[in-house]
C-alpha positions as a LaTeX table, in Angstrom:
\begin{tabular}{lrrr}
\hline
Residue & $x$ (\AA) & $y$ (\AA) & $z$ (\AA) \\
\hline
Met1 & 0.00 & 0.00 & 0.00 \\
Ile2 & 1.30 & 3.43 & $-0.89$ \\
Arg3 & 2.57 & 5.28 & 2.17 \\
Ala4 & 0.49 & 7.94 & 3.90 \\
Trp5 & 3.02 & 10.71 & 3.16 \\
Ala6 & 2.46 & 10.26 & $-0.56$ \\
Trp7 & $-1.30$ & 10.62 & $-0.41$ \\
Ala8 & $-0.88$ & 13.62 & 1.88 \\
Ala9 & 1.30 & 15.25 & $-0.78$ \\
Val10 & $-1.34$ & 14.58 & $-3.42$ \\
Ala11 & $-4.07$ & 16.01 & $-1.24$ \\
Val12 & $-2.16$ & 19.21 & $-0.52$ \\
Val13 & $-1.54$ & 19.96 & $-4.18$ \\
Trp14 & $-5.02$ & 19.02 & $-5.33$ \\
Ala15 & $-6.58$ & 21.18 & $-2.64$ \\
Gly16 & $-4.42$ & 24.17 & $-3.53$ \\
Ala17 & $-4.31$ & 24.01 & $-7.29$ \\
Gly18 & $-6.70$ & 21.39 & $-8.59$ \\
Gln19 & $-5.99$ & 18.00 & $-10.13$ \\
Ala20 & $-4.30$ & 19.52 & $-13.17$ \\
Ala21 & $-1.26$ & 20.35 & $-11.01$ \\
Cys22 & $-0.34$ & 16.66 & $-11.00$ \\
Ala23 & 0.39 & 14.54 & $-14.04$ \\
Ser24 & $-2.83$ & 13.21 & $-15.51$ \\
Asp25 & $-3.89$ & 9.60 & $-15.18$ \\
Glu26 & $-3.14$ & 9.16 & $-18.88$ \\
Glu27 & 0.40 & 10.52 & $-18.49$ \\
Ile28 & 1.02 & 8.25 & $-15.50$ \\
Ala29 & $-0.29$ & 5.21 & $-17.38$ \\
Arg30 & 1.94 & 5.96 & $-20.38$ \\
Tyr31 & 4.99 & 6.33 & $-18.14$ \\
Val32 & 4.24 & 3.03 & $-16.35$ \\
Ala33 & 3.91 & 1.29 & $-19.71$ \\
Asp34 & 7.29 & 2.63 & $-20.82$ \\
Tyr35 & 8.83 & 1.75 & $-17.45$ \\
Thr36 & 7.71 & $-1.87$ & $-17.63$ \\
Arg37 & 8.96 & $-2.20$ & $-21.24$ \\
Leu38 & 12.32 & $-0.57$ & $-20.39$ \\
Met39 & 11.62 & 2.15 & $-22.92$ \\
Pro40 & 12.71 & 5.82 & $-22.64$ \\
Ala41 & 9.75 & 7.89 & $-21.52$ \\
Lys42 & 8.28 & 11.33 & $-21.90$ \\
Ala43 & 9.03 & 13.62 & $-18.93$ \\
Leu44 & 6.39 & 14.26 & $-16.29$ \\
Ser45 & 5.82 & 17.59 & $-14.53$ \\
Val46 & 7.69 & 19.69 & $-17.08$ \\
Gly47 & 7.81 & 23.26 & $-15.79$ \\
Ala48 & 6.13 & 22.27 & $-12.53$ \\
Ser49 & 6.95 & 23.44 & $-9.03$ \\
Met50 & 8.65 & 20.98 & $-6.69$ \\
Glu51 & 5.38 & 20.61 & $-4.79$ \\
Glu52 & 3.61 & 19.63 & $-8.00$ \\
Ala53 & 6.45 & 17.27 & $-8.91$ \\
Arg54 & 6.10 & 15.52 & $-5.54$ \\
Cys55 & 2.38 & 15.17 & $-6.21$ \\
Thr56 & 3.19 & 13.43 & $-9.50$ \\
Gln57 & 5.72 & 11.23 & $-7.70$ \\
Ala58 & 3.05 & 10.06 & $-5.27$ \\
Lys59 & 0.61 & 9.21 & $-8.05$ \\
Leu60 & 3.33 & 7.37 & $-9.95$ \\
Ala61 & 4.37 & 5.39 & $-6.86$ \\
Ala62 & 0.80 & 4.20 & $-6.43$ \\
Ala63 & 0.62 & 3.20 & $-10.10$ \\
Leu64 & 3.95 & 1.33 & $-9.95$ \\
Glu65 & 3.09 & $-0.62$ & $-6.81$ \\
Pro66 & 1.59 & $-3.58$ & $-8.75$ \\
Val67 & 4.85 & $-3.79$ & $-10.73$ \\
Met68 & 7.50 & $-2.97$ & $-8.12$ \\
Gly69 & 5.78 & $-3.71$ & $-4.82$ \\
Pro70 & 5.15 & $-1.18$ & $-2.07$ \\
Val71 & 7.37 & 1.73 & $-1.16$ \\
Val72 & 9.78 & 0.46 & 1.52 \\
Gly73 & 12.10 & 3.41 & 1.75 \\
Tyr74 & 13.21 & 6.78 & 0.52 \\
Lys75 & 16.17 & 8.23 & $-1.30$ \\
Ala76 & 17.94 & 11.55 & $-1.43$ \\
Gly77 & 19.37 & 12.56 & $-4.80$ \\
Leu78 & 21.61 & 15.42 & $-5.90$ \\
Thr79 & 23.40 & 15.30 & $-2.54$ \\
Ser80 & 26.69 & 16.74 & $-3.78$ \\
Ala81 & 27.45 & 20.35 & $-4.67$ \\
Pro82 & 28.46 & 19.53 & $-8.28$ \\
Ala83 & 25.20 & 17.64 & $-8.87$ \\
Gln84 & 23.14 & 20.50 & $-7.47$ \\
Glu85 & 25.01 & 23.03 & $-9.59$ \\
Arg86 & 24.33 & 20.95 & $-12.69$ \\
Phe87 & 20.59 & 21.02 & $-12.02$ \\
Gly88 & 20.49 & 24.60 & $-10.80$ \\
Val89 & 19.26 & 23.76 & $-7.31$ \\
Thr90 & 20.53 & 24.45 & $-3.80$ \\
Glu91 & 19.27 & 21.32 & $-2.06$ \\
Pro92 & 18.73 & 17.61 & $-2.83$ \\
Val93 & 15.67 & 15.99 & $-4.34$ \\
Gln94 & 13.61 & 13.20 & $-2.78$ \\
Gly95 & 12.58 & 9.86 & $-4.21$ \\
Val96 & 11.38 & 6.40 & $-3.24$ \\
Leu97 & 12.57 & 2.80 & $-3.09$ \\
Tyr98 & 10.33 & $-0.15$ & $-3.94$ \\
Glu99 & 10.28 & $-3.60$ & $-2.35$ \\
Lys100 & 11.16 & $-5.43$ & $-5.58$ \\
Ser101 & 14.01 & $-3.03$ & $-6.33$ \\
Leu102 & 16.22 & $-4.35$ & $-3.54$ \\
Leu103 & 18.43 & $-7.31$ & $-4.44$ \\
Pro104 & 20.97 & $-9.33$ & $-2.40$ \\
Asp105 & 24.73 & $-8.90$ & $-2.51$ \\
Gly106 & 26.28 & $-10.47$ & $-5.60$ \\
Ala107 & 23.08 & $-10.37$ & $-7.65$ \\
Ser108 & 23.31 & $-10.64$ & $-11.43$ \\
Val109 & 21.35 & $-8.15$ & $-13.49$ \\
Pro110 & 21.19 & $-7.57$ & $-17.24$ \\
Leu111 & 23.56 & $-4.97$ & $-18.64$ \\
Thr112 & 20.45 & $-3.27$ & $-20.02$ \\
Phe113 & 18.43 & $-3.46$ & $-16.78$ \\
Gly114 & 16.67 & $-0.18$ & $-17.55$ \\
Ala115 & 15.75 & 2.22 & $-20.31$ \\
Arg116 & 18.74 & 4.43 & $-19.42$ \\
Pro117 & 20.60 & 2.39 & $-16.79$ \\
Val118 & 23.44 & 3.64 & $-14.59$ \\
Phe119 & 25.02 & 2.57 & $-11.31$ \\
Glu120 & 26.55 & 4.33 & $-8.31$ \\
Ala121 & 28.03 & 3.70 & $-4.89$ \\
Asp122 & 25.44 & 4.51 & $-2.22$ \\
Leu123 & 24.62 & 3.48 & 1.35 \\
Leu124 & 21.43 & 2.42 & 3.14 \\
Leu125 & 20.38 & 3.39 & 6.64 \\
Val126 & 17.88 & 1.03 & 8.30 \\
Val127 & 15.46 & 2.85 & 10.59 \\
Gly128 & 15.39 & 1.39 & 14.09 \\
Asp129 & 12.53 & 3.29 & 15.71 \\
Ala130 & 10.17 & 6.17 & 15.12 \\
Ala131 & 12.08 & 8.43 & 17.53 \\
Leu132 & 14.33 & 9.15 & 14.56 \\
Asn133 & 11.66 & 11.61 & 13.48 \\
Glu134 & 12.41 & 13.79 & 16.51 \\
Ala135 & 16.15 & 14.09 & 15.79 \\
Thr136 & 17.54 & 17.46 & 14.76 \\
Thr137 & 21.23 & 16.56 & 14.37 \\
Thr138 & 23.06 & 13.59 & 12.90 \\
Glu139 & 24.35 & 12.75 & 16.38 \\
Glu140 & 20.79 & 12.67 & 17.73 \\
Ala141 & 19.64 & 10.54 & 14.79 \\
Met142 & 22.34 & 7.86 & 15.03 \\
Pro143 & 20.92 & 5.93 & 18.05 \\
His144 & 17.68 & 5.48 & 16.11 \\
Ile145 & 19.40 & 3.88 & 13.10 \\
Ala146 & 19.42 & 0.11 & 13.60 \\
Ala147 & 21.98 & $-0.71$ & 10.92 \\
Val148 & 23.79 & 0.51 & 7.84 \\
Arg149 & 24.12 & $-1.50$ & 4.62 \\
Pro150 & 26.53 & $-1.19$ & 1.70 \\
Phe151 & 24.49 & $-0.40$ & $-1.39$ \\
Ile152 & 25.11 & $-0.16$ & $-5.11$ \\
Glu153 & 22.11 & 1.60 & $-6.53$ \\
Leu154 & 21.12 & 0.79 & $-10.10$ \\
Pro155 & 18.95 & 3.76 & $-11.07$ \\
Asp156 & 17.18 & 4.24 & $-14.37$ \\
Leu157 & 17.24 & 7.78 & $-15.73$ \\
Met158 & 14.26 & 6.70 & $-17.89$ \\
Leu159 & 13.61 & 9.97 & $-19.74$ \\
Asp160 & 14.18 & 10.13 & $-23.46$ \\
Pro161 & 17.35 & 12.20 & $-24.12$ \\
Asp162 & 15.32 & 14.86 & $-25.90$ \\
Gln163 & 13.16 & 15.44 & $-22.81$ \\
Pro164 & 13.81 & 18.11 & $-20.13$ \\
Phe165 & 15.92 & 16.61 & $-17.34$ \\
Thr166 & 15.44 & 18.98 & $-14.40$ \\
Ala167 & 15.10 & 18.72 & $-10.64$ \\
Ala168 & 11.31 & 18.75 & $-11.09$ \\
Thr169 & 11.17 & 16.06 & $-13.78$ \\
Leu170 & 13.64 & 13.96 & $-11.79$ \\
Thr171 & 11.52 & 14.31 & $-8.65$ \\
Ala172 & 8.34 & 13.47 & $-10.56$ \\
Ile173 & 9.73 & 10.04 & $-11.50$ \\
Gly174 & 10.90 & 9.31 & $-7.96$ \\
Val175 & 14.58 & 10.05 & $-8.72$ \\
Gly176 & 14.88 & 7.13 & $-11.10$ \\
Pro177 & 14.32 & 4.01 & $-8.95$ \\
Arg178 & 14.87 & 0.68 & $-10.68$ \\
Leu179 & 17.15 & $-1.74$ & $-8.78$ \\
Gly180 & 19.84 & $-1.84$ & $-6.12$ \\
Val181 & 22.13 & $-4.44$ & $-4.54$ \\
Met182 & 22.38 & $-4.53$ & $-0.74$ \\
Gly183 & 25.28 & $-5.73$ & 1.38 \\
Ala184 & 24.95 & $-7.31$ & 4.80 \\
Glu185 & 23.57 & $-5.23$ & 7.65 \\
Ile186 & 26.15 & $-3.68$ & 9.96 \\
Pro187 & 24.40 & $-3.22$ & 13.33 \\
Val188 & 24.76 & 0.14 & 15.04 \\
Asp189 & 25.87 & $-1.19$ & 18.42 \\
Asp190 & 27.84 & 1.94 & 19.30 \\
Pro191 & 26.07 & 5.00 & 17.81 \\
Ala192 & 28.91 & 7.43 & 18.51 \\
Ala193 & 31.52 & 5.16 & 16.95 \\
Met194 & 29.35 & 4.49 & 13.89 \\
His195 & 28.63 & 8.20 & 13.49 \\
Ala196 & 32.36 & 8.90 & 13.42 \\
Ala197 & 33.05 & 6.01 & 11.05 \\
Leu198 & 30.41 & 7.17 & 8.56 \\
Gly199 & 31.86 & 10.66 & 8.48 \\
Asn200 & 35.45 & 9.50 & 8.14 \\
Met201 & 35.08 & 6.52 & 5.79 \\
Thr202 & 36.21 & 6.36 & 2.17 \\
Val203 & 33.86 & 4.83 & $-0.39$ \\
Arg204 & 35.58 & 3.19 & $-3.34$ \\
Leu205 & 33.74 & 2.01 & $-6.45$ \\
Thr206 & 35.61 & $-0.42$ & $-8.71$ \\
Ala207 & 34.88 & $-2.21$ & $-11.96$ \\
Ala208 & 35.02 & $-5.98$ & $-12.28$ \\
Asp209 & 38.64 & $-5.77$ & $-13.44$ \\
Gly210 & 39.63 & $-3.77$ & $-10.36$ \\
Ala211 & 39.81 & $-0.38$ & $-12.07$ \\
Val212 & 38.84 & 2.39 & $-9.66$ \\
Leu213 & 35.79 & 4.28 & $-10.91$ \\
Ala214 & 35.40 & 6.59 & $-7.91$ \\
Glu215 & 36.91 & 7.14 & $-4.47$ \\
Val216 & 34.99 & 9.55 & $-2.28$ \\
Pro217 & 34.98 & 10.51 & 1.41 \\
Gly218 & 31.89 & 9.85 & 3.50 \\
Lys219 & 31.50 & 13.58 & 4.06 \\
Ala220 & 30.83 & 14.03 & 0.33 \\
Val221 & 27.13 & 13.38 & 1.01 \\
Leu222 & 25.80 & 16.57 & 2.64 \\
Gly223 & 28.72 & 16.69 & 5.06 \\
His224 & 27.65 & 13.41 & 6.71 \\
Pro225 & 25.56 & 10.53 & 5.27 \\
Val226 & 22.97 & 10.67 & 8.07 \\
Gln227 & 22.20 & 14.27 & 7.06 \\
Ser228 & 20.18 & 12.78 & 4.20 \\
Ala229 & 17.69 & 11.38 & 6.73 \\
Leu230 & 17.33 & 14.78 & 8.39 \\
Trp231 & 16.83 & 16.47 & 5.02 \\
Leu232 & 14.11 & 13.98 & 4.02 \\
Met233 & 12.33 & 14.61 & 7.33 \\
Ser234 & 12.47 & 18.35 & 6.65 \\
Lys235 & 10.46 & 17.65 & 3.48 \\
Gly236 & 7.68 & 15.86 & 5.31 \\
Ile237 & 8.87 & 12.25 & 5.35 \\
Thr238 & 7.93 & 10.39 & 8.53 \\
Phe239 & 10.03 & 7.27 & 9.01 \\
Glu240 & 8.77 & 3.98 & 10.39 \\
Pro241 & 10.84 & 1.13 & 11.88 \\
Gly242 & 12.35 & $-0.98$ & 9.11 \\
Asp243 & 12.29 & 1.75 & 6.48 \\
Val244 & 15.46 & 2.04 & 4.44 \\
Ile245 & 17.05 & 5.33 & 3.46 \\
Ser246 & 19.33 & 5.68 & 0.43 \\
Val247 & 21.65 & 8.50 & 1.45 \\
Gly248 & 22.79 & 9.48 & $-2.05$ \\
Ser249 & 25.64 & 8.96 & $-4.44$ \\
Phe250 & 29.29 & 8.72 & $-3.47$ \\
Gly251 & 30.71 & 9.76 & $-6.80$ \\
Pro252 & 29.36 & 9.89 & $-10.34$ \\
Leu253 & 26.69 & 7.89 & $-12.10$ \\
Val254 & 28.41 & 5.23 & $-14.21$ \\
Pro255 & 27.10 & 3.46 & $-17.33$ \\
Pro256 & 26.99 & $-0.33$ & $-16.81$ \\
Ala257 & 29.39 & $-0.94$ & $-19.72$ \\
Lys258 & 32.14 & 0.78 & $-17.72$ \\
Gly259 & 31.80 & $-1.89$ & $-15.05$ \\
Lys260 & 33.30 & $-4.41$ & $-17.49$ \\
Gly261 & 31.03 & $-7.15$ & $-16.21$ \\
Gly262 & 30.25 & $-5.88$ & $-12.72$ \\
Ala263 & 31.11 & $-3.51$ & $-9.91$ \\
Gln264 & 32.06 & $-3.47$ & $-6.26$ \\
Ala265 & 31.62 & $-0.75$ & $-3.66$ \\
Ser266 & 33.91 & $-0.85$ & $-0.61$ \\
Tyr267 & 33.48 & 1.18 & 2.59 \\
Ile268 & 36.93 & 1.66 & 4.05 \\
Gly269 & 36.65 & 2.72 & 7.66 \\
Leu270 & 33.34 & 1.08 & 8.50 \\
Pro271 & 33.60 & $-1.98$ & 10.78 \\
Gly272 & 35.27 & $-4.76$ & 8.78 \\
Asp273 & 35.72 & $-2.57$ & 5.68 \\
Pro274 & 32.58 & $-4.09$ & 4.11 \\
Ser275 & 31.73 & $-4.25$ & 0.43 \\
Val276 & 28.89 & $-5.12$ & $-1.92$ \\
Ser277 & 29.01 & $-6.29$ & $-5.53$ \\
Val278 & 26.87 & $-6.72$ & $-8.60$ \\
Thr279 & 27.40 & $-8.69$ & $-11.80$ \\
Phe280 & 26.22 & $-7.41$ & $-15.19$ \\
Thr281 & 25.17 & $-10.02$ & $-17.74$ \\
Glu282 & 24.79 & $-9.65$ & $-21.51$ \\
\hline
\end{tabular}
């Protein structure tokens, strides 16, 4: 079932501006058809405000639920200064994660897993309890995070190259969710130690042949990865125990072909220097 926050977003926009502020049912249906066929799609919410784009995102999430399962988490995109500069924004964008998107460590996926597939080093936070919603600093938030998980996200940019690719059109499609490969949970037994480790770690993304594709400090994501959770809460997200939070990209989006058959993300400085991998198949 689509989460309450999404329907609240729809209600706010409809009440203030009428149904036309959101993408129409026909536009949503066309996008879902393209999504399921792995075909580049027409942009949604072109020229819309961010509020209107979030309304479209909620409608789209409800329409995709039969295909991708329910929303089980949230994602922050454009979490680095260069990414925000590229899109002409001064803050991240918010998206969703679906139940069927999340795959186990070492999963094999087709090289062409999406209409416009890419991959990136990311990280998941697993929500421990609802008191997270009361936190105002990353230090306050950390005791309410049950675990962290290595994560290679496999987004799908989806939009046809001739379509407007803006913060609004990216938000409207949920910030490109398609797939993602999760590493083992690392329990947060010592919140202060984990907070320090997340801020001081180095995230390294390598291709199957060992070539380094990116090497980025943990602070590259909003100054600290847990800041993504605080930012999402500032936009109206209310977390529930078990929700997962994709904190954002550590480094650039990479075309699957550059993985030369796969990729591995390593988190140097987290307990045990964990990693997660994916294999790309022809």
